[in-house]
TIDRENTI-161534 format. One line per 5 residues: number of its first residue (from 0); their letters; for each residue x, y, z of N, C-alpha, C, O. Coordinates in steps of 0.1 Angstrom, whole numbers, plus 2048, in hexadecimal, padded with zeros to 3 digits. Layout:
<nodes>
NUM) A) X,Y,Z,X,Y,Z,X,Y,Z,X,Y,Z; ...
</nodes>
This chain:
<nodes>
0) XXXXX) 7F1,9AD,C2C,7F8,9B9,C2F,7ED,9C3,C34,7F1,9CC,C3C; 7E1,9C3,C2F,7D7,9CC,C33,7D3,9CA,C42,7D0,9D4,C49; 7D2,9BF,C47,7CF,9BD,C56,7D8,9C3,C5E,7D5,9C9,C68; 7E6,9C2,C59,7F1,9CA,C63,7F0,9D8,C62,7F4,9DF,C6C; 7EC,9DD,C57,7E9,9EC,C55,7DD,9F1,C5E,7DE,9FB,C65
5) XXXXX) 7D3,9E9,C5D,7C7,9ED,C66,7CB,9EC,C74,7C7,9F4,C7C; 7D3,9E1,C78,7D7,9E1,C87,7E0,9EC,C8B,7DF,9F2,C96; 7EA,9F0,C80,7F2,9FD,C83,7E8,A07,C84,7E9,A0F,C8E; 7DE,A09,C7B,7D4,A14,C7C,7CD,A15,C89,7CA,A20,C8E; 7CA,A0A,C8E,7C2,A08,C9C,7CC,A0D,CA6,7C6,A15,CAE
10) XXXXX) 7D9,A0B,CA7,7E2,A0E,CB0,7E4,A1D,CAF,7E5,A24,CB8; 7E7,A22,CA2,7E7,A30,CA1,7DB,A38,CA4,7DC,A44,CA8; 7D0,A33,CA3,7C4,A3A,CA7,7C4,A3A,CB6,7C0,A45,CBC; 7C7,A30,CBD,7C7,A2F,CCB,7D1,A3B,CD0,7CD,A42,CDA; 7DC,A3C,CCA,7E6,A46,CCF,7E1,A55,CCB,7E4,A5E,CD3
15) XXXXX) 7DB,A56,CBF,7D6,A63,CBC,7CC,A68,CC5,7CD,A73,CCA; 7C2,A5F,CC7,7B7,A61,CD1,7BD,A66,CDD,7B9,A71,CE2; 7C7,A5F,CE4,7CC,A64,CEF,7D3,A72,CEF,7D2,A7A,CF8; 7DA,A74,CE4,7E2,A81,CE2,7D9,A8C,CE0,7DB,A97,CE6; 7CE,A8B,CD9,7C4,A95,CD5,7BA,A98,CDF,7B3,AA2,CDE
20) XXXXX) 7B8,A90,CE9,7AE,A92,CF3,7B4,A94,D00,7B6,A9F,D05; 7B7,A88,D06,7BC,A87,D14,7CA,A90,D15,7CC,A99,D1E; 7D3,A8C,D0C,7E0,A92,D0D,7E0,AA1,D0A,7E6,AA9,D11; 7D8,AA5,CFF,7D7,AB3,CFE,7D0,ABB,D09,7D4,AC7,D0B; 7C7,AB6,D0F,7BF,ABC,D1B,7CA,ABC,D27,7CC,AC7,D2D
25) XXXXX) 7D0,AB1,D2A,7DA,AB2,D35,7E4,ABB,D33,7E7,AC4,D3B; 7EB,ABA,D27,7F7,AC2,D25,7F4,AD1,D24,7FC,AD9,D29; 7E7,AD5,D1E,7E5,AE3,D1E,7E2,AE8,D2B,7E5,AF3,D2E; 7DB,AE1,D35,7D9,AE4,D41,7E6,AE6,D4A,7E7,AEF,D52; 7EF,ADF,D49,7FC,ADD,D50,804,AEB,D4A,809,AF3,D52
30) XXXXX) 806,AEC,D3C,80D,AF6,D37,807,B04,D39,80F,B0E,D3A; 7FB,B05,D3B,7F4,B11,D3E,7F4,B15,D4D,7F0,B20,D51; 7F9,B0B,D54,7F9,B0E,D63,7EC,B0C,D6A,7EA,B11,D75; 7E2,B05,D64,7D5,B03,D6A,7D5,AF5,D70,7CA,AF2,D76; 7DF,AED,D70,7E0,AE1,D77,7EE,ADC,D79,7F7,ADF,D70
35) XXXXX) 7F0,AD4,D84,7FC,ACF,D85,7FD,AC1,D7D,7F3,ABB,D78; 808,ABC,D7C,80B,AAE,D76,805,AA4,D7D,800,A9A,D77; 803,AA4,D8A,7FD,A9A,D92,7EE,A9C,D94,7E8,A95,D9C; 7E8,AA5,D8D,7DB,AA7,D8F,7D0,A9E,D87,7C4,AA2,D85; 7D5,A94,D82,7CC,A8C,D78,7CD,A7E,D7D,7D4,A76,D77
40) XXXXX) 7C4,A7B,D87,7C4,A6D,D8C,7BE,A63,D81,7B5,A68,D79; 7C1,A57,D81,7BD,A4C,D79,7AF,A49,D7E,7A6,A48,D75; 7AD,A48,D89,7A1,A43,D8F,79D,A4A,D9C,7A5,A4B,DA5; 791,A4F,D9E,786,A52,D93,78C,A5E,D8A,792,A67,D8E; 788,A5C,D7D,78B,A66,D73,783,A73,D76,777,A72,D77
45) XXXXX) 78B,A7E,D77,784,A8A,D7B,785,A94,D6E,78D,A91,D65; 77D,A9D,D6E,77D,AA6,D61,770,AA7,D5B,765,AA3,D61; 770,AAF,D4E,765,AB0,D47,760,AA5,D42,767,A9B,D41; 752,AA4,D3F,74C,A97,D38,754,A93,D2D,757,A87,D2C; 758,A9C,D24,75E,A97,D17,76C,A91,D1C,770,A87,D15
50) XXXXX) 772,A96,D26,780,A91,D2A,77E,A83,D30,787,A7A,D2D; 774,A81,D38,773,A73,D3D,76E,A6B,D31,772,A5F,D32; 767,A6E,D29,763,A65,D1C,76F,A62,D14,771,A57,D11; 778,A6C,D12,784,A6B,D0B,78D,A5F,D13,791,A56,D0C; 78E,A60,D21,795,A56,D28,791,A49,D25,799,A40,D22
55) XXXXX) 783,A48,D25,77D,A3B,D24,77F,A36,D14,781,A2A,D11; 77D,A40,D0C,77F,A3A,CFC,78D,A36,CFB,78F,A2D,CF3; 796,A3B,D01,7A3,A38,CFF,7A6,A2A,D06,7AC,A20,D00; 7A1,A29,D12,7A3,A1B,D18,79A,A10,D10,79D,A04,D12; 791,A14,D09,789,A09,D03,791,A06,CF6,791,9FA,CF2
60) XXXXX) 799,A0F,CF1,7A2,A0C,CE5,7AC,A03,CE9,7B0,9FA,CE2; 7B2,A05,CF5,7BC,9FE,CFB,7B7,9EF,CFD,7BF,9E5,CFB; 7AC,9ED,D02,7A5,9E1,D05,7A3,9D9,CF9,7A3,9CC,CFA; 7A1,9DE,CEE,79F,9D7,CE1,7AA,9D5,CD8,7AB,9CC,CD0; 7B4,9DE,CDA,7C0,9DD,CD1,7C7,9D0,CD2,7CB,9CB,CC8
65) XXXXX) 7C9,9CA,CDF,7CF,9BD,CE0,7C8,9B2,CD8,7CE,9A9,CD2; 7BA,9B2,CD9,7B1,9A9,CD4,7B6,9A9,CC5,7BB,99F,CBF; 7B5,9B5,CBE,7B7,9B6,CB0,7C4,9B2,CAD,7C6,9AA,CA4; 7CF,9B5,CB5,7DC,9B1,CB2,7DE,9A2,CB1,7E4,99D,CA8; 7D7,99B,CBB,7D9,98C,CBB,7D1,986,CAF,7D5,97C,CAA
70) XXXXX) 7C6,98C,CAB,7C0,986,CA0,7C8,988,C93,7CA,97F,C8B; 7CE,994,C91,7D7,996,C85,7E4,98C,C87,7E9,986,C7D; 7E9,98A,C92,7F3,981,C94,7EF,972,C90,7F6,96B,C89; 7E3,96F,C94,7DF,961,C90,7DC,960,C82,7E0,957,C7C; 7D6,96B,C7D,7D4,96A,C6D,7E2,968,C66,7E3,960,C5D
75) XXXXX) 7EC,96F,C6A,7F9,96E,C65,800,960,C67,805,959,C5E; 800,95C,C74,805,950,C78,800,943,C70,807,939,C6E; 7F3,944,C6B,7ED,939,C64,7ED,93E,C54,7E6,937,C4C; 7F4,948,C51,7F4,94E,C43,7E6,94F,C3D,7E4,94B,C32; 7DE,954,C44,7D0,957,C3E,7D0,965,C39,7D1,96F,C40
80) XXXXX) 7CE,965,C2B,7CE,972,C24,7C2,971,C1A,7C3,96A,C10; 7B7,978,C1C,7AC,976,C12,7A3,984,C14,7A5,98C,C1E; 79A,986,C0A,795,994,C0A,78B,996,C17,788,9A2,C1B; 786,98C,C1C,77D,98B,C27,786,991,C34,781,999,C3C; 792,98C,C34,799,990,C3F,79D,99F,C3D,79D,9A7,C47
85) XXXXX) 7A0,9A4,C33,7A3,9B2,C30,798,9BB,C33,799,9C5,C3A; 78B,9B7,C2E,77F,9BE,C31,77B,9C0,C40,778,9CA,C46; 77D,9B4,C46,77A,9B4,C55,783,9BC,C5C,77E,9C2,C65; 78F,9BE,C59,799,9C6,C60,797,9D3,C5C,799,9DB,C65; 793,9D7,C50,790,9E5,C4E,784,9EA,C55,784,9F5,C5A
90) XXXXX) 77A,9E2,C56,76D,9E6,C5D,770,9E7,C6C,76A,9F0,C72; 779,9DF,C71,77D,9E2,C80,781,9EF,C82,77B,9F7,C8A; 78B,9F3,C79,790,A01,C7D,786,A0B,C77,787,A16,C7D; 77E,A0A,C6E,775,A13,C6A,768,A14,C73,761,A1E,C73; 766,A0A,C7B,75E,A0C,C86,762,A11,C93,75B,A17,C9B
95) XXXXX) 770,A0E,C96,776,A12,CA2,779,A22,CA2,778,A27,CAD; 77B,A28,C99,77E,A36,C97,771,A3D,C9B,771,A43,CA6; 766,A3C,C94,75A,A43,C97,754,A3E,CA5,74E,A46,CAC; 757,A33,CA9,752,A30,CB7,759,A38,CC0,753,A3F,CC9; 766,A39,CC0,76C,A43,CC9,768,A51,CC8,766,A58,CD2
100) XXXXX) 766,A57,CBC,762,A63,CB9,755,A66,CC1,753,A6E,CCA; 74B,A5D,CBE,73E,A5D,CC4,73F,A5E,CD3,738,A66,CDA; 748,A56,CD8,74A,A55,CE7,74E,A63,CEC,748,A68,CF6; 758,A68,CE6,75F,A75,CEB,756,A80,CE8,755,A88,CF2; 751,A83,CDD,74B,A8F,CD7,73D,A91,CDB,739,A9D,CDA
105) XXXXX) 736,A87,CDF,727,A89,CE2,724,A85,CF0,729,A7B,CF5; 719,A8C,CF5,714,A89,D03,70E,A7B,D01,708,A78,CF6; 70F,A73,D0C,70C,A65,D08,6FC,A62,D0D,6F8,A5D,D18; 6F4,A66,D03,6E5,A64,D03,6E4,A55,CFF,6EE,A4E,CFB; 6D8,A51,D01,6D4,A43,CFE,6D6,A41,CEF,6DB,A36,CEB
110) XXXXX) 6D3,A4A,CE6,6D6,A49,CD7,6E5,A49,CD5,6EA,A42,CCD; 6EC,A51,CDC,6FA,A52,CD8,702,A45,CDD,70C,A40,CD7; 6FC,A3F,CE9,703,A33,CED,6FE,A28,CE5,705,A1E,CE3; 6F2,A28,CE0,6EF,A1E,CD4,6F8,A1E,CC8,6FC,A14,CC3; 6FB,A2A,CC3,703,A2B,CB8,711,A27,CBB,718,A20,CB3
115) XXXXX) 717,A2A,CC8,724,A25,CCC,724,A16,CCC,72D,A0F,CC7; 719,A0F,CD3,718,A02,CD5,717,9FB,CC7,71C,9F0,CC5; 710,A00,CBE,710,9FB,CB1,71D,9FA,CAA,720,9F0,CA3; 725,A05,CAB,732,A05,CA5,73C,9FA,CAC,743,9F4,CA6; 73B,9F9,CBA,741,9EE,CC2,73C,9E1,CBD,745,9D8,CBB
120) XXXXX) 72F,9DF,CBB,72B,9D2,CB7,731,9CE,CA9,735,9C3,CA7; 732,9D8,CA0,738,9D4,C92,746,9CF,C95,749,9C4,C8F; 74E,9D6,C9D,75C,9D1,CA0,75C,9C3,CA5,763,9BA,CA1; 753,9C1,CAF,751,9B5,CB7,74E,9A9,CAD,753,99F,CAE; 745,9AB,CA3,742,9A1,C99,74C,99E,C90,74F,993,C8C
125) XXXXX) 753,9AA,C8D,75F,9A8,C83,76A,99E,C8B,770,995,C85; 76C,9A2,C98,777,99A,C9F,771,98B,C9F,779,981,C9D; 766,989,CA2,762,97B,CA1,762,975,C92,765,969,C90; 760,97D,C89,761,97A,C7B,771,974,C77,774,96A,C70; 779,97D,C7D,787,979,C7B,78B,96C,C82,793,964,C7C
130) XXXXX) 786,96A,C8E,789,95E,C95,782,952,C8D,787,947,C8D; 777,954,C88,771,949,C81,77A,946,C73,77C,93A,C70; 77F,950,C6D,787,94D,C62,795,946,C66,79A,93D,C5F; 799,949,C71,7A6,942,C76,7A1,933,C79,7A7,92A,C74; 797,932,C81,793,924,C86,78F,91C,C78,794,910,C77
135) XXX) 788,920,C70,784,91A,C64,790,918,C5A,78F,90E,C53; 799,91F,C5A,7A5,91D,C52,7AC,910,C56,7B0,909,C4D; 7AF,90E,C63,7B7,904,C68,7B1,8F6,C63,7B7,8EB,C66
</nodes>
């Protein structure tokens, strides 16, 4: 059950990130009369640096959410439930949230990007760890 909760947490984080950054920015600009509804093109992304980073951070969550979902589905399809699975799933979400926050909140210097990459790499390694557990279980 823990992998499903972490997947739900990942999905909730993806939506919360959108709501509190990109969504809040766009809606506040529209409601205050500073921008029209059609003034937010998808490509190229325009706006302040943090806004462009928020758009990319949200897209990055969306890119990784299906991978996590397929892995959780495979774990359940093969009835794999063990402490290592739970730990890997918790680490995935625990690394995803700060990765997004580092992406949105900080100017992207070499050091900041290195931290962001390290957090991504942790998730990547955990994804492969889950794949290995599924393959070895069969």
